[in-house]
C-alpha positions as a LaTeX table, in Angstrom:
\begin{tabular}{lrrr}
\hline
Residue & $x$ (\AA) & $y$ (\AA) & $z$ (\AA) \\
\hline
Asp1 & 0.36 & 27.00 & 24.60 \\
Cys2 & $-3.31$ & 26.37 & 23.84 \\
Asn3 & $-3.23$ & 23.50 & 26.38 \\
Asp4 & $-0.79$ & 24.11 & 29.23 \\
Glu5 & $-1.11$ & 20.50 & 30.38 \\
Glu6 & $-0.12$ & 19.02 & 27.00 \\
Lys7 & 3.46 & 19.44 & 25.73 \\
Lys8 & 2.47 & 18.36 & 22.21 \\
Ser9 & 0.14 & 21.38 & 21.82 \\
His10 & 1.69 & 24.77 & 21.02 \\
Pro11 & 1.48 & 27.48 & 18.35 \\
Gly12 & 3.53 & 26.44 & 15.32 \\
Gly13 & 3.34 & 22.75 & 16.19 \\
Ile14 & 2.87 & 20.11 & 13.49 \\
Glu15 & $-0.55$ & 18.49 & 13.44 \\
Ile16 & $-0.41$ & 14.68 & 13.80 \\
Cys17 & $-3.06$ & 12.02 & 14.34 \\
Asp18 & $-3.22$ & 11.94 & 18.15 \\
Leu19 & $-6.62$ & 13.43 & 19.08 \\
Leu20 & $-4.91$ & 16.70 & 20.11 \\
Asp21 & $-4.79$ & 20.20 & 18.65 \\
Asn22 & $-1.01$ & 20.18 & 18.09 \\
Asn23 & $-0.77$ & 23.56 & 16.33 \\
Cys24 & $-3.50$ & 25.44 & 18.25 \\
Val25 & $-5.35$ & 26.23 & 15.00 \\
Asn26 & $-8.81$ & 25.05 & 13.90 \\
Gly27 & $-9.18$ & 22.09 & 16.27 \\
Ile28 & $-8.12$ & 18.48 & 16.71 \\
Asp29 & $-6.26$ & 16.67 & 13.89 \\
Glu30 & $-7.55$ & 19.18 & 11.33 \\
Gly31 & $-6.63$ & 18.55 & 7.72 \\
Leu32 & $-5.62$ & 14.95 & 8.40 \\
Asp33 & $-7.27$ & 11.69 & 7.38 \\
Cys34 & $-6.99$ & 10.18 & 10.87 \\
Cys35 & $-10.35$ & 8.44 & 11.13 \\
Trp36 & $-10.20$ & 8.34 & 14.92 \\
Asn37 & $-12.78$ & 9.00 & 17.56 \\
Ile38 & $-12.75$ & 8.88 & 21.34 \\
Gly39 & $-11.05$ & 5.69 & 22.52 \\
Glu40 & $-8.94$ & 5.54 & 19.32 \\
Lys41 & $-11.48$ & 3.40 & 17.45 \\
Lys42 & $-12.21$ & 3.96 & 13.79 \\
Asp43 & $-15.55$ & 5.47 & 12.89 \\
Leu44 & $-16.43$ & 2.89 & 10.23 \\
Glu45 & $-19.18$ & 5.03 & 8.73 \\
Leu46 & $-17.02$ & 8.13 & 8.25 \\
Cys47 & $-13.73$ & 6.28 & 7.78 \\
Pro48 & $-14.17$ & 2.87 & 6.19 \\
Pro49 & $-11.38$ & 0.30 & 6.39 \\
Tyr50 & $-8.90$ & $-0.28$ & 3.57 \\
Asp51 & $-8.64$ & $-2.95$ & 0.91 \\
Phe52 & $-4.93$ & $-3.37$ & 0.19 \\
Val53 & $-3.59$ & $-5.09$ & $-2.92$ \\
Phe54 & 0.08 & $-5.96$ & $-2.54$ \\
Val55 & 1.79 & $-6.41$ & $-5.93$ \\
Ile56 & 5.16 & $-8.12$ & $-5.46$ \\
Asp57 & 7.98 & $-8.54$ & $-7.98$ \\
Asn58 & 9.21 & $-12.16$ & $-8.20$ \\
Ser59 & 11.20 & $-11.78$ & $-11.41$ \\
Ser60 & 14.80 & $-12.96$ & $-11.68$ \\
Ser61 & 16.08 & $-9.41$ & $-11.05$ \\
Met62 & 14.97 & $-9.82$ & $-7.42$ \\
Asp63 & 17.92 & $-12.22$ & $-6.95$ \\
Ser64 & 20.11 & $-9.11$ & $-6.92$ \\
Ser65 & 17.61 & $-6.37$ & $-5.96$ \\
Asp66 & 16.28 & $-8.20$ & $-2.87$ \\
Pro67 & 18.37 & $-11.37$ & $-2.36$ \\
Asp68 & 17.27 & $-11.81$ & 1.27 \\
Gly69 & 13.53 & $-11.45$ & 0.57 \\
Ile70 & 13.17 & $-8.37$ & 2.77 \\
Arg71 & 10.05 & $-7.39$ & 0.81 \\
Tyr72 & 8.22 & $-10.39$ & 2.23 \\
Glu73 & 9.35 & $-9.78$ & 5.80 \\
Gly74 & 8.27 & $-6.16$ & 5.48 \\
Leu75 & 4.86 & $-7.11$ & 4.10 \\
Ser76 & 4.26 & $-9.58$ & 6.91 \\
Asn77 & 5.08 & $-6.83$ & 9.42 \\
Leu78 & 2.75 & $-4.43$ & 7.62 \\
Val79 & $-0.08$ & $-6.95$ & 7.78 \\
Glu80 & 0.32 & $-7.12$ & 11.55 \\
Gln81 & $-0.23$ & $-3.32$ & 11.67 \\
Met82 & $-3.46$ & $-3.43$ & 9.64 \\
Ser83 & $-6.69$ & $-2.78$ & 11.52 \\
Asp84 & $-9.01$ & $-5.73$ & 12.11 \\
Asp85 & $-11.40$ & $-4.44$ & 9.44 \\
Asp86 & $-8.76$ & $-3.90$ & 6.73 \\
Arg87 & $-8.41$ & $-6.56$ & 4.05 \\
Gly88 & $-5.49$ & $-7.60$ & 1.88 \\
Leu89 & $-4.87$ & $-9.51$ & $-1.35$ \\
Ile90 & $-1.54$ & $-10.70$ & $-2.81$ \\
Ile91 & $-0.39$ & $-10.63$ & $-6.44$ \\
His92 & 3.14 & $-11.74$ & $-7.31$ \\
Phe93 & 4.61 & $-11.50$ & $-10.76$ \\
Asn94 & 7.40 & $-12.22$ & $-13.18$ \\
Ser95 & 6.40 & $-12.37$ & $-16.87$ \\
Thr96 & 2.90 & $-13.31$ & $-15.69$ \\
Pro97 & 0.98 & $-11.90$ & $-12.71$ \\
Thr98 & $-0.48$ & $-14.47$ & $-10.29$ \\
Lys99 & $-3.20$ & $-13.75$ & $-7.76$ \\
Val100 & $-2.76$ & $-15.64$ & $-4.49$ \\
Gly101 & $-5.97$ & $-16.21$ & $-2.53$ \\
Tyr102 & $-8.59$ & $-13.52$ & $-2.15$ \\
Phe103 & $-9.33$ & $-10.41$ & $-0.09$ \\
Thr104 & $-9.20$ & $-11.35$ & 3.57 \\
Ser105 & $-9.06$ & $-9.58$ & 6.92 \\
Asn106 & $-7.66$ & $-12.73$ & 8.55 \\
Lys107 & $-4.05$ & $-11.71$ & 9.23 \\
Ala108 & $-2.73$ & $-15.25$ & 9.64 \\
Gln109 & $-4.32$ & $-16.26$ & 6.35 \\
Leu110 & $-2.90$ & $-13.19$ & 4.60 \\
Val111 & 0.60 & $-13.94$ & 5.93 \\
Gly112 & 0.10 & $-17.48$ & 4.57 \\
Phe113 & $-0.66$ & $-16.02$ & 1.14 \\
Ile114 & 2.48 & $-13.87$ & 1.41 \\
Asn115 & 4.55 & $-16.97$ & 2.21 \\
Glu116 & 2.98 & $-18.80$ & $-0.73$ \\
Ala117 & 4.10 & $-15.98$ & $-3.04$ \\
Lys118 & 7.57 & $-16.02$ & $-1.47$ \\
Asn119 & 7.90 & $-19.77$ & $-1.93$ \\
Ser120 & 7.16 & $-19.48$ & $-5.65$ \\
Gly121 & 10.73 & $-18.15$ & $-6.04$ \\
Asn122 & 12.28 & $-15.59$ & $-8.37$ \\
Ser123 & 12.37 & $-16.30$ & $-12.11$ \\
Gly124 & 11.60 & $-14.88$ & $-15.53$ \\
Tyr125 & 11.12 & $-11.40$ & $-16.88$ \\
Thr126 & 9.18 & $-8.50$ & $-15.34$ \\
Asn127 & 5.58 & $-7.53$ & $-16.17$ \\
Ile128 & 4.96 & $-4.60$ & $-13.85$ \\
Ser129 & 2.20 & $-2.87$ & $-15.79$ \\
Gly130 & 0.20 & $-6.07$ & $-16.40$ \\
Ser131 & 0.44 & $-6.88$ & $-12.70$ \\
Val132 & $-0.73$ & $-3.41$ & $-11.65$ \\
Lys133 & $-3.65$ & $-3.75$ & $-14.09$ \\
Leu134 & $-4.62$ & $-7.09$ & $-12.51$ \\
Gly135 & $-4.41$ & $-5.43$ & $-9.08$ \\
Ile136 & $-6.71$ & $-2.59$ & $-10.13$ \\
Glu137 & $-9.23$ & $-5.12$ & $-11.48$ \\
Gln138 & $-9.52$ & $-6.81$ & $-8.07$ \\
Tyr139 & $-11.34$ & $-3.94$ & $-6.39$ \\
Glu140 & $-15.03$ & $-4.47$ & $-5.76$ \\
Asp141 & $-17.76$ & $-1.87$ & $-5.58$ \\
Asn142 & $-17.90$ & $-1.49$ & $-1.82$ \\
Leu143 & $-17.30$ & 1.23 & 0.76 \\
Gln144 & $-13.74$ & 0.18 & 1.58 \\
Lys145 & $-10.94$ & 2.66 & 0.90 \\
Arg146 & $-8.42$ & 1.36 & $-1.63$ \\
Ala147 & $-4.63$ & 1.21 & $-1.76$ \\
Leu148 & $-2.36$ & $-0.72$ & $-4.11$ \\
Ile149 & 1.23 & $-1.16$ & $-2.96$ \\
Leu150 & 3.78 & $-2.12$ & $-5.64$ \\
Leu151 & 7.13 & $-3.62$ & $-4.56$ \\
Thr152 & 9.66 & $-3.84$ & $-7.39$ \\
Asp153 & 12.96 & $-2.52$ & $-8.74$ \\
Gly154 & 10.99 & $-0.74$ & $-11.47$ \\
Tyr155 & 12.28 & $-2.34$ & $-14.66$ \\
Asp156 & 9.34 & $-3.50$ & $-16.79$ \\
Ser157 & 10.47 & $-5.81$ & $-19.60$ \\
Glu158 & 7.12 & $-7.45$ & $-20.44$ \\
Gly159 & 4.39 & $-4.91$ & $-19.70$ \\
Asp160 & 1.86 & $-3.84$ & $-22.33$ \\
Tyr161 & 0.29 & $-0.85$ & $-20.51$ \\
Tyr162 & 1.48 & 2.71 & $-20.05$ \\
Pro163 & 1.72 & 3.85 & $-16.42$ \\
Ser164 & $-0.35$ & 6.96 & $-17.30$ \\
Tyr165 & $-3.23$ & 4.73 & $-18.45$ \\
Leu166 & $-3.06$ & 2.62 & $-15.29$ \\
Lys167 & $-2.89$ & 5.73 & $-13.13$ \\
Gln168 & $-6.10$ & 7.02 & $-14.76$ \\
Glu169 & $-7.82$ & 3.67 & $-14.24$ \\
Ala170 & $-6.80$ & 3.68 & $-10.57$ \\
Gln171 & $-8.04$ & 7.24 & $-10.10$ \\
Lys172 & $-11.44$ & 6.31 & $-11.59$ \\
Lys173 & $-11.77$ & 3.68 & $-8.83$ \\
Glu174 & $-10.32$ & 6.00 & $-6.16$ \\
Ile175 & $-7.32$ & 3.71 & $-5.64$ \\
Lys176 & $-4.17$ & 5.16 & $-4.09$ \\
Ile177 & $-1.08$ & 3.59 & $-5.66$ \\
Phe178 & 2.12 & 3.54 & $-3.62$ \\
Thr179 & 5.43 & 2.22 & $-4.97$ \\
Leu180 & 8.33 & 0.83 & $-2.95$ \\
Gly181 & 11.58 & 0.57 & $-4.90$ \\
Leu182 & 13.81 & $-2.41$ & $-4.15$ \\
Gly183 & 17.57 & $-2.62$ & $-4.57$ \\
Ser184 & 20.29 & $-0.10$ & $-5.24$ \\
Asp185 & 19.41 & 0.53 & $-8.91$ \\
Val186 & 15.71 & 1.41 & $-8.70$ \\
Asn187 & 14.02 & 2.94 & $-11.75$ \\
Glu188 & 12.44 & 5.76 & $-9.74$ \\
Asp189 & 11.29 & 7.76 & $-12.76$ \\
Tyr190 & 9.22 & 4.83 & $-14.01$ \\
Leu191 & 7.71 & 4.06 & $-10.60$ \\
Lys192 & 6.72 & 7.69 & $-9.97$ \\
Gln193 & 4.46 & 7.55 & $-13.04$ \\
Phe194 & 2.12 & 5.13 & $-11.20$ \\
Val195 & 1.69 & 7.13 & $-8.00$ \\
Thr196 & $-1.84$ & 8.48 & $-7.50$ \\
Tyr197 & $-1.58$ & 10.24 & $-4.12$ \\
Gly198 & $-0.30$ & 13.70 & $-3.28$ \\
\hline
\end{tabular}
């Protein structure tokens, strides 16, 4: 072991964000985007907070893909895990994307926006690509990191934009797009076309 007093540090270990040299190679948390410093506080100059845009499917297919509204419960839990400097914005969609509120770091306010989107109910067709485009357009020129999280079953019946075009637009703005498929019949191949990380 490179640190006999620390069980998490040993040759061949997997490096994780914990302020330790887990694999005994090249130092603490090497190769990871941990953004930690002593005391587990973010270094805001080196590691700015995130702006999250949550794009949520409210089309009629959600009646079968997510009948219990788990996507909203999950988002509310995610908001509670955000750092105090992170901000979030909600877009829900069926045939038409709708922005709810504005970027905010106030967690209670953001959960309120999530509940407002939930209360709008499920109806209509699905415009995934138009909703992702609206999400990309929300990002301001600031120092925040950027992540767009799309929650849908992946069937786009109304969209006018190719995922490859939207992926390029997101990459120009340094936006990471993550997709979360909902239901048992997710169109994974379509959703993978949006992903900008990895």
